[in-house]
Structures are given as C-alpha cells and as structure tokens.
FIMI-998598 format. One record per residue (C-alpha): residue number from 0; residue in three letters; x, y, z. Coordinates in Angstrom, 3 decimals. Example, Ala and Ser with C-alpha at 12.3 -4.5 7.8 and 13.67 -1.06 7.14 Angstrom:
2
k_r_east_north_up
0_ALA_12.300_-4.500_7.800
1_SER_13.670_-1.060_7.140
REM end
This chain:
310
k_r_east_north_up
0_MET_84.791_196.856_69.312
1_LYS_85.912_194.164_71.790
2_LYS_82.826_193.188_74.001
3_THR_84.294_193.679_77.471
4_ILE_83.154_193.046_81.059
5_LEU_85.271_194.819_83.726
6_ASP_85.681_193.052_87.431
7_VAL_86.685_195.793_89.634
8_ASP_87.243_196.447_93.258
9_THR_87.423_200.102_92.730
10_GLY_90.328_201.920_94.233
11_ILE_92.306_204.798_92.858
12_ASP_93.791_202.335_90.030
13_ASP_90.809_200.584_89.074
14_ALA_89.140_203.619_88.599
15_LEU_92.081_204.998_86.281
16_GLY_91.356_201.463_84.425
17_ILE_87.548_202.191_84.114
18_MET_88.341_205.673_82.622
19_LEU_90.623_204.223_80.202
20_ALA_88.507_201.337_79.008
21_ILE_85.462_203.727_78.226
22_ARG_87.052_206.669_77.043
23_SER_89.324_204.850_74.739
24_GLY_86.694_204.109_72.183
25_GLU_87.984_200.453_71.650
26_LEU_86.069_198.315_74.022
27_ASP_82.310_197.872_74.236
28_VAL_81.799_197.506_78.145
29_LEU_78.512_195.521_78.760
30_GLY_78.793_196.136_82.248
31_ILE_81.392_196.488_85.556
32_THR_80.783_193.823_88.218
33_THR_82.253_195.051_91.789
34_VAL_83.826_192.883_94.393
35_ASN_85.481_192.859_97.884
36_GLY_89.213_194.071_97.973
37_ASN_90.856_197.537_98.176
38_VAL_87.311_198.501_99.966
39_SER_84.222_197.000_100.934
40_LEU_82.134_195.758_98.245
41_GLU_79.431_198.787_98.976
42_THR_82.381_201.445_98.760
43_ALA_83.608_199.894_95.577
44_THR_80.126_199.868_94.013
45_ASN_79.630_203.450_94.818
46_ASN_83.086_204.424_93.780
47_THR_82.480_202.767_90.388
48_CYS_79.177_205.106_90.140
49_LYS_81.069_207.970_90.835
50_ILE_83.802_207.421_87.911
51_LEU_81.142_206.449_85.432
52_GLU_79.273_209.965_86.384
53_LEU_82.970_211.679_86.207
54_ILE_83.556_210.490_82.613
55_ASP_79.930_210.834_81.829
56_ALA_79.646_206.977_80.653
57_ALA_76.853_205.739_78.615
58_PRO_73.492_205.223_80.889
59_SER_73.596_201.599_79.488
60_ILE_76.677_200.822_81.251
61_SER_75.434_199.407_84.940
62_VAL_77.265_198.476_87.988
63_TYR_76.587_194.776_89.506
64_PRO_77.686_194.056_92.996
65_GLY_79.308_190.563_93.494
66_ALA_80.944_189.303_96.133
67_PRO_81.268_191.146_99.513
68_ARG_84.017_188.767_101.389
69_PRO_86.832_186.323_99.771
70_LEU_85.603_182.789_99.400
71_MET_87.328_181.446_102.440
72_ARG_88.850_184.497_104.366
73_GLY_88.062_187.774_105.899
74_SER_88.441_191.163_104.352
75_LEU_91.934_192.812_103.975
76_PHE_91.189_196.582_103.007
77_GLU_93.994_198.822_101.343
78_HIS_93.097_202.030_103.143
79_ARG_96.716_203.255_103.570
80_VAL_97.081_203.193_99.972
81_HIS_94.074_204.248_98.480
82_GLY_92.610_206.223_101.273
83_GLN_89.134_205.619_103.584
84_ASP_86.933_206.032_100.652
85_GLY_89.367_204.374_98.005
86_LEU_89.736_207.224_95.820
87_GLY_92.187_209.267_97.977
88_GLY_89.868_211.594_99.036
89_ALA_88.897_212.639_95.562
90_LEU_85.308_213.047_94.371
91_ALA_84.251_212.943_98.286
92_GLU_81.531_215.306_97.969
93_MET_80.224_213.694_94.484
94_ARG_76.673_211.991_94.974
95_PRO_76.358_209.957_91.812
96_ALA_73.527_208.701_89.811
97_ASP_72.166_205.305_90.910
98_ARG_73.721_202.883_88.190
99_VAL_73.616_199.849_90.331
100_ASP_71.691_197.033_89.164
101_ARG_70.634_194.418_91.984
102_SER_68.450_192.447_89.722
103_LEU_71.579_190.375_89.120
104_PHE_74.475_189.068_91.526
105_GLY_77.684_190.070_89.859
106_PRO_78.975_186.502_88.886
107_ASP_75.482_185.994_87.430
108_PHE_75.788_188.858_85.395
109_ILE_79.382_187.685_84.044
110_ILE_77.713_184.111_83.357
111_GLU_74.528_186.054_81.452
112_GLN_76.736_188.178_79.192
113_VAL_78.797_185.058_78.046
114_ARG_76.130_182.804_77.507
115_ARG_74.402_185.779_75.239
116_PHE_77.945_186.203_73.406
117_PRO_79.644_183.039_73.531
118_GLY_83.079_183.036_72.517
119_GLU_83.070_187.155_71.990
120_VAL_83.623_188.314_75.842
121_THR_86.467_189.529_77.226
122_LEU_86.900_189.892_81.125
123_ILE_89.133_192.049_82.581
124_ALA_89.654_191.214_86.318
125_THR_91.730_193.951_88.163
126_ALA_90.508_192.844_91.571
127_PRO_90.652_189.535_93.833
128_LEU_88.905_186.683_91.748
129_THR_86.091_186.000_93.934
130_ASN_83.440_186.767_91.270
131_VAL_85.288_184.853_88.662
132_ALA_85.570_181.822_90.855
133_LEU_81.771_181.960_91.720
134_ALA_80.958_182.288_88.155
135_LEU_82.869_179.369_87.478
136_ALA_81.411_177.091_90.189
137_LYS_78.130_177.859_88.949
138_TYR_78.570_177.754_85.323
139_PRO_81.832_175.390_84.403
140_PRO_81.456_176.070_80.833
141_LEU_82.455_179.760_81.275
142_VAL_86.168_178.523_80.565
143_HIS_85.383_177.558_76.817
144_GLU_82.760_180.215_75.890
145_LEU_84.715_183.172_77.629
146_LYS_86.850_184.716_74.735
147_GLU_89.902_185.678_77.173
148_ILE_90.306_186.845_80.712
149_VAL_92.972_189.483_81.450
150_VAL_93.938_189.245_85.227
151_MET_95.986_192.050_86.834
152_GLY_97.513_190.243_89.771
153_GLY_100.622_188.011_90.871
154_ALA_104.159_188.491_90.439
155_VAL_106.601_185.901_89.312
156_GLN_110.048_187.595_88.870
157_THR_109.793_190.350_91.347
158_TYR_108.954_190.949_94.951
159_GLY_105.284_191.242_95.996
160_ASN_103.329_194.239_97.241
161_ILE_101.651_193.112_100.159
162_THR_103.805_190.252_101.625
163_PRO_107.322_189.673_100.347
164_VAL_106.298_187.478_97.579
165_ALA_102.539_187.944_97.190
166_GLU_100.594_190.830_94.944
167_TYR_97.692_192.100_96.559
168_ASN_94.798_190.635_94.689
169_MET_96.226_187.079_94.648
170_HIS_96.660_187.487_98.437
171_VAL_93.166_188.640_99.380
172_ASP_91.817_185.516_97.911
173_PRO_94.315_182.971_96.765
174_GLU_91.560_180.058_96.748
175_ALA_89.622_181.936_94.061
176_ALA_92.818_182.770_92.178
177_LYS_93.839_178.805_92.349
178_LEU_90.435_178.105_90.916
179_VAL_90.605_180.389_87.867
180_PHE_94.319_179.815_87.265
181_GLN_93.698_175.810_87.244
182_ALA_89.937_175.944_85.362
183_GLY_91.555_175.856_82.054
184_PHE_90.909_178.743_80.371
185_PRO_92.313_178.876_76.802
186_ARG_93.343_182.317_77.180
187_LEU_94.068_183.814_80.617
188_LEU_96.575_186.689_80.177
189_MET_98.299_187.500_83.848
190_VAL_99.767_191.075_83.928
191_GLY_101.466_191.228_86.961
192_LEU_103.870_193.500_89.110
193_ASP_106.554_192.330_86.726
194_VAL_105.308_194.503_83.849
195_THR_103.004_197.133_86.009
196_ARG_105.854_198.460_87.918
197_THR_107.638_199.791_84.705
198_ALA_104.316_201.808_84.003
199_LEU_104.727_204.372_86.256
200_LEU_102.580_207.639_86.231
201_THR_104.275_210.948_87.297
202_ARG_103.196_214.187_88.081
203_GLU_104.697_215.382_84.468
204_HIS_102.396_212.825_83.034
205_ILE_99.218_214.568_84.795
206_ASP_100.265_217.981_83.517
207_ALA_100.348_216.638_80.167
208_MET_96.832_215.909_80.534
209_GLY_95.995_219.391_80.315
210_THR_93.113_221.466_82.518
211_SER_89.852_219.158_82.838
212_ALA_87.730_217.767_85.326
213_ILE_89.212_214.873_84.579
214_ALA_92.945_215.814_84.744
215_ASP_91.926_217.478_88.309
216_TYR_90.451_214.399_89.700
217_VAL_93.903_212.320_88.634
218_ARG_95.774_214.674_90.159
219_ALA_94.002_214.750_93.397
220_SER_93.363_211.027_93.453
221_THR_96.665_210.333_92.997
222_ALA_98.291_212.571_95.407
223_ASP_98.937_210.316_98.508
224_TYR_98.955_207.265_96.405
225_MET_102.632_208.847_94.856
226_LYS_103.808_209.493_98.318
227_ARG_103.153_205.856_99.393
228_TYR_104.505_204.609_96.411
229_CYS_107.735_206.892_96.980
230_GLU_108.292_205.609_100.631
231_ARG_108.096_202.324_99.389
232_ASN_110.446_202.542_96.126
233_GLY_111.918_206.037_96.340
234_VAL_110.310_207.356_93.022
235_GLN_107.851_210.065_92.855
236_ALA_105.267_208.330_90.660
237_CYS_102.548_205.815_90.838
238_ALA_102.354_202.178_89.475
239_MET_99.640_202.080_86.974
240_HIS_98.614_198.282_88.001
241_ASP_94.949_198.255_86.693
242_PRO_95.434_200.573_83.851
243_LEU_98.090_198.329_82.063
244_ALA_95.870_195.265_82.481
245_VAL_92.989_197.359_80.520
246_GLY_95.709_198.735_77.936
247_ALA_96.878_194.740_77.252
248_ALA_93.012_194.216_76.720
249_ILE_93.011_197.155_74.331
250_TRP_96.277_197.074_72.794
251_PRO_97.822_193.632_72.946
252_GLU_100.779_194.720_70.939
253_LEU_102.140_196.655_74.007
254_VAL_102.753_193.513_76.059
255_ARG_105.131_190.463_75.349
256_SER_103.800_187.248_77.172
257_ALA_104.998_183.661_77.441
258_ARG_102.680_180.750_78.251
259_HIS_103.869_178.704_81.463
260_TYR_102.268_176.854_84.095
261_VAL_101.494_178.976_86.982
262_ASP_99.713_177.927_90.523
263_VAL_98.578_179.828_93.550
264_GLU_100.297_179.309_97.051
265_THR_97.165_178.566_99.453
266_LYS_98.679_176.875_102.398
267_SER_101.735_178.574_103.506
268_GLU_102.435_180.994_106.829
269_LEU_104.449_183.191_104.823
270_CYS_103.680_182.766_100.999
271_ASP_99.858_182.623_100.766
272_GLY_98.780_184.255_97.335
273_GLN_102.668_183.541_95.525
274_THR_102.244_183.041_92.243
275_VAL_104.549_180.533_91.426
276_CYS_105.519_180.018_87.451
277_ASP_107.372_176.915_86.413
278_PHE_109.787_178.572_83.953
279_GLN_111.722_175.354_83.401
280_ASN_108.841_173.062_83.336
281_ARG_109.952_171.070_86.429
282_LEU_106.276_170.062_87.229
283_GLN_105.881_168.562_83.896
284_ARG_102.267_170.114_83.812
285_GLU_100.336_171.886_80.756
286_PRO_100.984_175.660_80.907
287_ASN_97.967_177.457_81.646
288_VAL_98.707_181.242_81.856
289_ASP_100.188_183.670_79.511
290_VAL_102.355_185.464_81.726
291_CYS_103.412_189.225_80.728
292_LEU_107.013_189.543_80.948
293_GLU_107.724_192.848_79.211
294_ALA_105.626_196.032_78.125
295_ASP_106.112_198.970_76.175
296_SER_105.370_201.057_79.157
297_ASP_106.610_204.561_77.557
298_GLU_104.303_204.033_74.745
299_PHE_101.368_202.695_77.225
300_ILE_101.644_205.808_79.218
301_SER_101.493_208.239_75.996
302_ARG_98.376_206.644_74.821
303_PHE_96.865_206.751_78.351
304_ILE_97.559_210.260_78.521
305_ASP_95.861_210.796_74.947
306_VAL_92.863_208.658_75.870
307_LEU_92.179_210.991_79.262
308_ARG_93.311_214.354_77.470
309_GLY_90.680_213.235_74.805
REM end
C-alpha cells in the first residue's frame, strides 16, 4: 500500500476525503496533520478525530495539529459553506476519543515520516498549504525525499470559488502555495476546480450507499452544503473537491494531467490566490506542476460509493 500523509482542514469535503482514504484499503495512512482553513485549527483537529471514530479507523492513525494561521495573513473561515462546526452540524453531539499527538508539530511529523521513508511517502494536501510550506522551510530536502504531493487547489481554466479567479485553499494562504509550487517537487499533482467541479455527489448517490451510520452522516453533513452549491450553481449536488484529490492518489488512471509551469498570485488587490498556468510557455520557465485537466468523474463517484458502502 502507498504510504500516505493527509494534510487537512477538516470541513465537509475533507471529511469525505479522509473516509475514502482510510476505507479504500489502498493507502497506508501514516498520520493526519491538521491546519487552519475551513475552520480553526482546533475545530479541524476535533473534526478529524470525529471522522476517525465514525469509521472505526485503526488506533495507530494519530492526528498532529499544525499551523494555527496562514503564513502572513489572517484566517478566512468558510462557515457559510461548512457550518459553524465545519461538518454541517453532523456529529455535533459526538465526543470522540483523543487521537491527538501533540509531541510533534504537524510540519515536523511530515518531515519525520519522509525522513523515515525517503522516496516512499505521498502527501495529500486538501487544505491551505501552510503546513507544507513550513515543513519545506525547515527541511528543504523534503522536495526530493517526498515521493509525490497531491494538492487539492487552484483553478486554471475555470472561475474561482472564493473570488472570481481564486480557489479557496490557494486564496487563504497564497504565499504558502507559491512556496510549495516553486519548490521544485519532481511530482506535484494539482487537482483543481477544473476537474473537481465535474465530480458531483447527489442525493441519489447518497441513497445508493444504503443504510448505515456512514451513509446517515454523509446525508446529514452534505444537506446544507448541497443547498449552498445549488444557490451558486443551480445544481442539486455538491462538488467532491477533496475526495477527488484523494481518488487521484489512489486511482491515478481516473485523471488526465499535463505538465505546465504554474505560479500563484500574491500581490494583487483582485487576484490573490489565482493559479496562473502558462499553457503556451510564454514565460519560458520549466514546467513545475502536473495539472489535472480531465477526470473520469462517473467512475470516481461509483468507486467512492462502493468504498463508503463497504
């Protein structure tokens, strides 16, 4: 199995990604790092523990809190989309077992595992890239010792979801994203809105999961999420942003990517967090990102349902 670290800011779609990663049986999840993003670091950490308890994850999977704020900016929570608790009100009464390991700062856990398993670890980052940037700053060899990094974020041929041009994770900490994109990772796969907006979960899909605690949770957590998506996009569904990034790590055959130079805007009044992809090589710079441009979304949704249905 692929040795994996999940870096999350656990809101609704991060939770679905965590469930997919662990229940698929395809990934050896070494641990989960949390970061400020959709919700506060404390809430993201608690939500991660809740999801691990819901799916009865192995006790060996611990949670390592990371950065409590972006590198240079204030927090920008997404309570309107994810609810005040980040999970759409689902699991509000759960008091999960404490899986939090505070002996290691999140970025230090990433460094420790990559040094322990050089060339073997896949990092799946479905949150602002603050933890990754901090790990890079402390341990630059991470660039070459990490097997690959899969990033949910960005938009290169479509509009943003937090500003007209920027995707949320990139916009929240564009300085961190810029550092990560320019670091020189041999394999950085960007799973952005160009493909995640094609992977839509509907009520019919949830019904196909059958009757279980997991299906009930998915139904409850995504109810308002779907309403918000319908208000903006006119479709009764929700985009599977973070789960598709996890899916791309598990089943790379489900996405098609092309290698291009991508940079992140950090100094604009209107465009901070925009991922600028040089499709025509106008900047004459070495390609640095494998940009996902197509996904077999129907097959992904089918596999996702099968995994959660068990």
